[in-house]
C-alpha positions in Angstrom: -56.4 -4.9 -32.0 -55.3 -2.5 -29.3 -59.0 -1.8 -28.6 -59.7 -5.5 -28.1 -56.9 -5.8 -25.5 -58.2 -2.8 -23.5 -61.2 -4.5 -21.9 -59.1 -7.5 -21.0 -56.5 -5.3 -19.4 -59.1 -3.4 -17.4 -60.6 -6.8 -16.3 -57.1 -7.9 -15.1 -56.5 -4.7 -13.2 -60.0 -5.0 -11.6 -59.2 -8.6 -10.5 -55.9 -7.6 -9.1 -57.5 -4.7 -7.1 -60.0 -7.3 -5.6 -57.1 -9.3 -4.1 -56.1 -8.5 -0.5 -52.8 -6.6 -0.1 -51.3 -9.6 1.8 -52.0 -11.9 -1.2 -50.8 -9.3 -3.7 -47.5 -9.2 -1.9 -47.2 -13.0 -1.8 -48.0 -13.4 -5.5 -45.6 -10.6 -6.4 -42.9 -12.1 -4.2 -43.3 -15.6 -5.8 -43.2 -14.3 -9.4 -40.7 -11.5 -8.9 -38.3 -13.1 -6.4 -38.6 -16.8 -5.8 -39.0 -18.1 -9.4 -36.3 -15.9 -10.9 -33.9 -16.8 -8.0 -34.5 -20.5 -8.5 -34.0 -20.3 -12.3 -30.9 -18.2 -12.0 -29.6 -20.5 -9.2 -29.9 -23.5 -11.6 -27.9 -21.6 -14.3 -25.3 -20.4 -11.8 -24.9 -24.0 -10.4 -24.1 -25.3 -13.9 -21.8 -22.4 -14.6 -19.9 -22.8 -11.3 -19.3 -26.5 -12.0 -18.0 -25.8 -15.5 -16.0 -22.8 -14.3 -14.4 -24.9 -11.6 -13.4 -27.5 -14.2 -12.1 -24.9 -16.6 -10.0 -23.3 -13.9 -8.6 -26.7 -12.9 -7.7 -27.4 -16.5 -6.1 -24.0 -17.0 -4.2 -24.4 -13.7 -3.0 -27.9 -14.7 -2.0 -26.7 -18.2 0.0 -23.9 -16.7 1.6 -26.2 -14.2 2.6 -28.7 -16.9 4.0 -25.8 -19.0 6.0 -24.7 -16.0 7.3 -28.2 -15.4 8.2 -28.4 -19.0 10.2 -25.1 -18.8 12.0 -26.4 -15.6 12.8 -29.7 -17.3 14.1 -27.9 -20.3 16.4 -25.9 -18.0 17.4 -29.1 -16.1 18.2 -31.1 -19.3 20.2 -28.2 -20.7 22.8 -28.9 -18.0 23.8 -32.4 -19.0 23.5 -31.4 -22.7 26.0 -28.6 -22.1 28.3 -30.9 -20.2 28.2 -33.5 -23.0 29.1 -30.7 -25.5 32.1 -29.7 -23.5 33.3 -33.3 -23.0 32.8 -34.0 -26.7 35.9 -31.9 -27.5 37.8 -32.6 -24.3 41.3 -33.6 -25.4 42.3 -34.8 -21.9 39.3 -37.2 -21.9 40.4 -38.4 -25.3 43.9 -39.0 -24.0 42.7 -40.9 -20.8 40.4 -43.2 -22.8 42.7 -44.0 -25.7 46.0 -44.5 -23.9 47.2 -48.1 -23.6 48.2 -48.7 -20.0 50.9 -51.3 -19.4 51.0 -50.7 -15.7 48.2 -50.3 -13.2 50.1 -47.4 -11.6 49.9 -45.4 -14.9 46.1 -46.0 -15.1 45.5 -45.0 -11.4 47.6 -41.9 -12.0 45.6 -41.0 -15.1 42.4 -41.5 -13.2 43.7 -39.3 -10.4 44.7 -36.5 -12.7 41.4 -36.4 -14.6 38.8 -34.9 -12.2 36.4 -33.3 -14.6 33.6 -35.7 -13.9 33.8 -35.0 -10.2 33.9 -31.3 -10.8 30.7 -31.4 -12.9 28.9 -33.4 -10.2 30.0 -30.9 -7.5 28.9 -27.9 -9.6 25.5 -29.2 -10.8 23.0 -30.8 -8.5 21.0 -31.9 -11.5 23.6 -34.6 -12.3 24.1 -37.7 -10.1 26.8 -39.5 -12.1 28.9 -39.2 -15.2 30.3 -42.4 -16.9 32.2 -43.1 -20.0 32.1 -46.6 -21.7 35.1 -47.5 -23.8 36.4 -50.6 -25.7 40.0 -49.9 -24.4 40.8 -53.3 -22.8 43.5 -51.7 -20.6 40.9 -49.6 -18.8 39.7 -50.8 -15.4 36.2 -50.0 -14.1 36.1 -47.3 -11.5 32.4 -46.2 -11.8 33.5 -43.4 -14.1 35.4 -45.1 -16.8 33.8 -48.5 -17.8 34.8 -51.2 -20.3 32.1 -52.3 -22.7 31.0 -55.8 -21.9 28.9 -58.1 -24.1 25.8 -57.3 -22.0 26.4 -53.6 -22.4 27.1 -54.0 -26.1 23.7 -55.7 -26.6 21.7 -53.1 -24.5 19.2 -50.9 -26.3 20.7 -47.7 -25.0 24.3 -48.6 -26.2 23.1 -49.7 -29.6 21.0 -46.5 -30.0 24.0 -44.3 -29.0 26.4 -46.1 -31.4 24.0 -45.7 -34.3 23.2 -42.0 -33.7 25.3 -38.9 -33.9 23.0 -36.9 -31.5 21.8 -37.1 -27.9 19.4 -39.9 -26.8 17.5 -40.0 -23.5 17.1 -43.4 -21.8 15.5 -44.6 -18.6 18.3 -47.1 -18.0 20.6 -48.8 -15.6 24.0 -50.6 -15.6 23.5 -53.9 -13.8 27.1 -54.1 -13.0 26.7 -51.0 -10.8 23.1 -50.9 -9.6 19.7 -52.2 -10.5 18.0 -48.9 -10.0 17.0 -47.2 -13.2 17.5 -43.5 -13.8 17.0 -41.0 -16.6 20.3 -40.6 -18.5 21.8 -38.7 -21.4 23.4 -41.2 -23.7 25.8 -39.9 -26.5 28.4 -41.3 -28.8 31.8 -39.6 -28.6 34.1 -40.0 -31.6 37.9 -39.5 -31.2 39.1 -38.4 -34.6 42.8 -38.5 -33.6 42.5 -42.1 -32.6 39.7 -43.3 -35.0 38.0 -44.7 -31.9 34.8 -43.9 -30.1 33.0 -44.4 -26.8 29.6 -43.7 -25.2 29.1 -40.9 -22.6 26.4 -41.4 -20.1 25.2 -38.6 -17.8 22.8 -39.8 -15.1 20.3 -37.2 -13.8 19.6 -36.8 -10.1 16.4 -38.6 -9.2 15.8 -36.4 -6.2 16.1 -33.3 -8.3 13.6 -34.7 -10.8 11.2 -35.5 -8.0 11.5 -32.0 -6.5 10.2 -30.5 -9.8 6.8 -32.1 -9.3 6.5 -32.9 -5.6 4.5 -29.8 -4.9 1.9 -30.2 -7.7 -1.7 -30.2 -6.6 -2.6 -33.1 -8.9 -1.0 -36.4 -9.8 1.8 -35.5 -12.3 4.3 -37.8 -14.1 7.3 -37.6 -16.4 7.6 -40.4 -18.9 10.3 -41.4 -21.5 9.3 -42.1 -25.1 8.7 -45.8 -24.2 6.1 -45.1 -21.6 8.4 -45.6 -18.5 7.6 -43.3 -15.6 10.9 -41.6 -14.7 9.5 -39.3 -12.1 6.1 -38.8 -10.3 4.4 -36.9 -7.5 3.6 -40.3 -6.1 7.1 -41.8 -5.9 5.6 -45.3 -5.8 4.8 -45.0 -9.5 8.5 -44.3 -10.5 9.8 -47.2 -12.6 6.4 -48.4 -13.7 4.9 -48.1 -17.1 1.9 -46.0 -18.0 0.0 -49.1 -19.3 0.4 -50.8 -15.9 -3.0 -52.1 -14.8 -2.5 -50.7 -11.3 -2.1 -47.2 -12.7 -5.3 -47.5 -14.9 -4.7 -44.4 -17.1 -6.4 -45.4 -20.3 -4.5 -43.2 -22.7 -2.3 -44.2 -25.7 1.4 -43.7 -24.8 1.9 -42.2 -28.2 -0.8 -39.6 -27.7 0.4 -36.1 -28.5 0.0 -32.9 -26.5 -3.6 -32.0 -25.5 -6.3 -32.5 -23.0 -8.1 -35.9 -22.8 -11.1 -37.0 -20.8 -11.0 -40.7 -19.7 -11.9 -42.8 -16.7 -9.1 -43.2 -14.2 -9.7 -45.7 -11.3 -13.4 -45.6 -12.1 -13.7 -41.8 -12.1 -14.1 -39.4 -15.0 -10.9 -37.4 -15.1 -9.1 -34.9 -17.3 -5.6 -35.7 -18.5 -3.3 -33.0 -19.6 -0.4 -34.2 -21.9 2.6 -32.3 -23.1 5.8 -33.4 -24.8 9.4 -32.2 -24.4 12.1 -32.8 -27.0 15.4 -31.3 -25.7 17.8 -29.5 -27.9 20.0 -31.7 -30.2 18.1 -34.9 -29.1 16.7 -37.8 -31.0 14.0 -38.5 -28.5 12.3 -36.7 -25.7 10.0 -36.9 -22.6 6.3 -36.6 -21.9 4.6 -34.8 -19.0 1.2 -36.0 -17.9 -1.0 -34.5 -15.2 -4.3 -36.2 -14.1 -7.1 -34.8 -11.9 -10.6 -36.3 -11.1 -13.6 -34.2 -12.1 -15.3 -35.1 -8.9 -12.4 -33.8 -6.8 -12.8 -30.5 -8.5 -16.5 -30.0 -8.3 -16.9 -31.6 -4.9 -16.3 -28.4 -3.1 -18.4 -26.5 -5.5 -21.3 -29.0 -5.0 -21.0 -28.6 -1.3 -21.0 -24.8 -1.4 -23.9 -24.9 -3.9 -26.0 -27.2 -1.7 -25.4 -25.1 1.4 -26.1 -21.9 -0.5 -29.3 -23.3 -2.0 -30.5 -24.4 1.4 -29.8 -21.1 2.9 -31.4 -19.3 0.0 -34.6 -21.3 0.2 -34.8 -20.7 3.9 -34.3 -17.0 3.4 -37.0 -16.9 0.7 -39.5 -18.6 3.0 -38.6 -16.4 6.0 -38.9 -13.3 3.8 -42.3 -14.5 2.6 -43.5 -14.7 6.2 -42.2 -11.3 7.3 -43.0 -9.4 4.1 -46.3 -8.0 5.3 -45.1 -7.1 8.7 -42.0 -5.3 7.3 -44.2 -3.4 4.8 -46.5 -2.2 7.6 -43.5 -1.1 9.8 -41.9 0.8 6.9 -45.1 2.6 6.0 -45.8 3.8 9.5 -42.2 5.0 10.1 -42.0 6.8 6.8 -45.3 8.6 7.5 -44.1 9.7 10.9 -40.8 11.1 9.4 -42.8 12.8 6.6 -44.9 14.7 9.2 -41.8 15.9 11.0 -40.2 17.2 7.8 -43.4 19.1 7.0 -43.2 20.8 10.4 -39.5 21.7 9.6 -40.7 23.2 6.3 -43.0 25.6 8.1 -40.0 26.9 10.1 -40.4 25.0 13.3 -36.7 24.4 14.4 -37.8 22.7 17.6 -39.1 19.6 15.8 -37.5 16.2 16.6 -37.9 12.7 15.1 -38.1 9.8 17.6 -38.0 6.9 15.1 -35.8 4.1 16.4 -34.0 1.3 14.7 -30.6 0.9 13.0 -31.9 0.4 9.5 -31.9 3.1 6.8 -35.1 4.7 8.1 -33.7 4.9 11.6 -30.5 6.4 10.3 -32.5 8.9 8.2 -34.4 9.9 11.3 -31.1 10.5 13.2 -29.7 12.4 10.2 -32.8 14.5 10.2 -32.3 15.3 13.9 -28.6 16.1 13.2 -29.7 18.3 10.3 -32.1 20.3 12.5 -29.4 20.7 15.2 -26.9 21.7 12.5 -29.3 24.4 11.2 -29.8 25.8 14.7 -26.0 25.7 15.4 -25.2 27.3 12.0 -27.6 30.1 12.7 -26.0 30.7 16.1 -22.6 30.6 14.6 -23.6 33.0 11.9 -24.9 35.4 14.6 -21.8 35.0 16.7 -19.5 35.4 13.7 -21.3 38.6 12.6 -21.0 39.9 16.2 -17.3 38.9 16.4 -16.5 40.6 13.1 -18.3 43.7 14.2 -16.4 43.8 17.5 -13.1 43.2 15.6 -13.8 46.0 13.2 -14.7 48.3 16.1 -11.6 47.3 18.0 -9.4 47.8 14.9 -11.0 51.2 14.1 -10.4 52.1 17.8 -6.7 51.3 17.7 -6.3 53.1 14.4 -8.1 56.1 15.8 -5.8 56.1 18.8 -2.8 55.7 16.6 -3.8 58.6 14.5 -4.7 60.7 17.5 -1.2 60.2 18.9 0.7 60.8 15.7 0.2 64.7 15.5 -0.4 64.8 11.8 2.1 62.0 10.9 2.7 63.2 7.4 3.8 66.6 8.6 5.8 64.9 11.4 7.5 62.4 9.0 8.5 65.3 6.7 9.8 67.3 9.7 11.8 64.3 10.9 13.3 63.8 7.5 14.5 67.4 7.5 16.0 67.0 10.9 17.7 63.8 9.9 19.3 65.5 6.8 20.4 68.4 8.9 22.0 66.2 11.5 23.7 64.1 8.8 25.2 67.3 7.2 26.5 68.4 10.6 28.1 65.0 11.3 25.7 63.9 13.9 25.4 60.4 12.4 23.9 58.7 15.5 21.1 61.3 15.8 20.5 61.0 12.0 20.3 57.2 12.4 17.8 57.4 15.2 15.7 60.0 13.4 15.7 57.7 10.3 14.4 54.8 12.4 11.7 57.0 13.9 10.7 58.0 10.4 10.6 54.4 9.3 8.5 53.5 12.3 6.0 56.2 11.5 5.9 55.3 7.8 5.2 51.6 8.6 2.3 52.7 10.9 0.9 54.7 8.0 1.2 51.9 5.4 -0.1 49.0 7.5 -3.6 50.3 8.3 -6.0 47.3 8.8 -4.0 44.9 6.6 -2.3 41.9 8.0 1.5 41.8 8.1 4.0 39.0 8.6 6.1 38.2 11.7 9.2 39.2 9.7 7.6 42.7 9.0 6.4 43.1 12.5 10.0 42.3 13.8 11.5 45.0 11.5 9.1 47.5 13.1 10.0 46.3 16.6 13.7 46.4 15.7 13.3 50.1 14.7 11.4 50.8 17.9 14.0 49.1 20.1 16.9 50.9 18.5 15.1 54.2 19.3 14.6 53.1 22.9 18.2 51.9 23.1 19.3 55.4 22.0 17.2 56.7 24.9 18.3 54.2 27.6 21.9 53.6 26.4 23.6 50.7 28.0 20.7 50.2 30.4 18.8 48.4 27.6 19.6 45.4 25.4 17.5 43.2 23.2 17.5 39.9 21.3 15.2 38.9 18.4 15.1 35.1 18.2 13.1 34.3 15.1 12.3 30.7 14.0 12.9 30.9 10.2 9.8 28.7 9.6 7.6 31.4 11.1 9.0 34.5 9.3 6.2 34.6 6.7 3.4 33.7 9.0 0.5 36.3 8.7 -0.2 38.3 11.9 -2.5 41.3 12.7 -0.5 44.6 12.7 0.8 46.1 16.0 0.3 42.9 18.0 3.8 42.4 19.3 5.0 46.1 19.5 2.5 47.1 22.3 3.9 44.1 24.4 7.5 45.4 23.9 6.4 48.9 24.8 4.7 47.6 27.9 7.9 45.7 28.9 10.0 48.9 28.5 7.5 51.3 30.3 6.6 49.0 33.2 9.7 46.8 33.5 12.7 49.0 32.5 11.9 52.6 33.4 13.1 52.2 37.0 15.7 49.5 36.5 19.2 50.7 37.1 21.0 48.8 34.4 21.5 45.4 32.5 18.0 45.5 31.1 17.3 42.9 28.5 14.2 42.2 26.3 13.9 39.0 24.3 11.3 38.5 21.6 11.1 34.9 20.5 9.1 32.9 17.9 8.9 29.2 17.7 6.8 26.8 15.5 5.1 24.0 17.5 3.3 21.7 15.1 0.6 23.8 13.5 0.9 26.8 15.8 3.4 29.6 16.3 4.3 30.5 19.9 5.5 34.2 20.4 7.1 35.3 23.7 8.1 38.8 24.9 10.4 38.3 27.9 12.1 41.0 30.0 14.3 40.9 33.1 12.7 44.1 34.6 11.2 44.7 38.0 8.4 42.2 37.5 5.1 42.2 39.4 3.8 41.1 42.7 1.2 38.3 42.8 -1.6 40.8 43.5 -0.6 43.0 40.6 -0.3 40.0 38.3 -3.8 38.8 39.3 -5.2 42.3 38.7 -3.6 42.5 35.2 -4.9 39.1 34.2 -8.4 39.9 35.4 -8.4 43.3 33.5 -7.9 41.4 30.3 -11.4 39.9 30.7 -13.3 43.0 31.7 -15.2 45.5 29.5 -13.5 48.6 30.8 -11.8 50.7 28.1 -8.4 52.1 28.8 -7.0 55.5 27.6 -4.2 54.1 25.5 -3.2 51.1 23.4 -2.2 48.3 25.8 -2.4 44.6 26.8 -6.2 44.5 26.8 -6.5 45.7 23.2 -3.9 43.1 22.0 -5.7 40.4 24.0 -9.1 41.3 22.5 -7.8 41.4 19.0 -6.2 38.0 19.3 -9.4 36.4 20.7 -11.6 38.1 18.1 -9.2 37.0 15.3 -8.5 33.4 16.3 -10.8 32.5 19.1 -10.8 32.4 23.0 -7.8 29.9 23.1 -5.5 32.5 21.5 -5.3 35.2 24.1 -2.4 36.5 26.1 -0.8 34.5 28.9 1.2 36.5 31.5 3.7 35.2 34.1 5.8 37.4 36.4 7.5 37.6 39.8 9.0 40.6 41.7 12.5 41.4 40.5 12.4 38.4 38.2 11.0 40.0 35.1 7.8 39.3 33.1 7.0 37.0 30.2 4.0 37.6 28.0 3.1 34.8 25.5 0.5 34.1 22.9 0.1 31.7 20.0 -1.4 32.0 16.5 -2.2 29.4 13.9 0.7 28.6 11.5 -0.3 29.6 8.0 
């Protein structure tokens, strides 16, 4: 069977090869791009519509659940109040006392303020009333006598026939015609074998605030279908089966999601019920949203997206061949330049323009060639710098060794002299000889290794103590070391030659009061080191000569400023050399900086 397909496949390939490239691209574009995009677009449209509905249903369900929780919290307030009043002996006394005088009744009302206290404490409650059969009671909007109309009302009958809480959307016509959701509960006074009915009216504004910010039409109903609260406040007081509301749903319907027509539009209705604690009946929460209102934005976005997509497909079809030609030419040009680079031609350059990927690749290619050239130059300069640094370091070590007169022998001889002086009681001479031995030992141990600023300062301290022994009171010094810089790495014998220079050229001829200050300070990511003296200073001409000598190639016959300057620039770069300032009879300051490590 495979053999029978082979001639047909070869014929198909042959026919494809006979078609012009332009037509090949168009056919491939239609089958690979346009048709799949249109099919997928149809699927996505249907998915987006359904997803929008599902999200709306989920949001509405969550909102209803949140309102239910808030209502539960709100209804718990009057429930708790009724529980407290149920066993209030003072209330029992006020209600069951027989008042012969109006004064006694007024005084009893004045002394009993619990109803007012509860209203002040809880914004959920708008009024608290107690209905009693005590004929000596006078109505004062809190304590009310039971009339024949009240006795025949549904809420009063339900309360007297029940031992638990009932919730009614009710009004007392003797007070107001406005209905409000109320807790109704019978209160038995066992001490008097009497009873009464407690009514706690909920705040209508508080109820409305629970659902005023809902995105869809939301209502709270009692168990008889009366709307006790709604986002649209005009619906409050109406019934769910009112023709003007047009919500075709059974008032007895349980919790769930229903799909019905509302005002001529297919809508989703989310229903949930709430039965408060210790209650005989409860409330119902309903939220309604039109399907069209949910998918309207999705339909508009889908229409705009589809139009733009079709336009893009048609434009892409028109420019497909031109883009293919441009890409091929530019890639071929870039390939030729890369081949030249492969042969070792570092002067090659790509001149392909444009801000697309090929243009960026061309610029990256030029950057790469430039980086290769710079890297080769840097490697060459680095090798040359390292060579010069090694030569400079060997030179200073050679000069150190040449000036040390066989330092091991000298160190041993100094130790013998120190011990002899110590035995003979010459403690100052022994101390100076010990410092000199320590100085020589440090020079021997350091070699080419880096030291720290703290180690270099110990070396300088020994050197200055020796010089102080020589100059006496003519020389003083201060070491001002920033603790943050103590462990910073530094090349050996960088600061000591500067101190030596300050003594030799600044203090030799100074009569007295000589002072040398060595100071380190961290400034961001660098360490500034200053060697300051109050010696004879330099004239402007001498200072200019010294500064210029730091940049020349002439070699001196001793370790000095130029060697330090060269080692700093070779180690850290041209920005890290010596900086000298001086004035006649005003001293000299030599500063340099190193990276903080």
